[in-house]
C-alpha positions in Angstrom: 47.4 -23.0 13.4 44.0 -24.3 12.6 42.7 -23.2 16.0 44.1 -19.8 15.5 42.3 -19.4 12.2 39.0 -20.6 13.8 39.5 -18.1 16.7 40.0 -15.2 14.3 37.0 -16.4 12.2 34.9 -16.6 15.4 35.9 -13.1 16.5 35.0 -11.8 13.0 31.6 -13.5 13.2 31.0 -12.0 16.7 31.9 -8.5 15.5 29.5 -8.8 12.5 26.8 -10.0 14.8 27.3 -7.0 17.1 27.3 -4.6 14.2 24.1 -6.1 12.7 22.4 -6.1 16.2 23.4 -2.5 16.8 22.2 -1.5 13.3 18.8 -3.2 13.9 18.4 -1.5 17.3 19.3 1.9 15.8 16.8 1.4 13.0 14.1 0.4 15.5 14.7 3.5 17.7 14.7 5.8 14.7 11.5 4.3 13.5 9.8 4.7 16.8 11.0 8.3 17.0 9.7 9.1 13.6 6.3 7.5 14.4 5.9 9.2 17.7 7.1 12.6 16.6 4.1 12.7 14.2 1.7 10.9 16.5 2.1 12.9 19.7 1.4 16.4 18.3 -1.7 15.0 16.6 -2.9 13.6 20.0 -2.3 17.0 21.7 -4.3 18.8 18.9 -7.2 16.4 19.3 -7.1 16.7 23.1 -7.0 20.5 22.8 -10.1 20.4 20.5 -12.0 18.3 23.0 -11.0 20.5 25.9 -12.0 23.7 24.0 -15.3 22.2 22.9 -16.2 21.2 26.4 -15.2 24.6 27.8 -17.3 26.4 25.2 -20.3 24.1 25.8 -20.0 24.9 29.6 -19.9 28.6 29.1 
């Protein structure tokens, strides 16, 4: 019965490792999404300003 207890303990440890890994990856993905959802619109605005200023300078 000792091996059976170790096997269940091992399965529990593996399940916890999967849950922790999944939570870490989920957190990383959400963090990147939040970062880029603010960063990308700012980059578009800056690019639009440069394009408009070059267009107005050429006119």
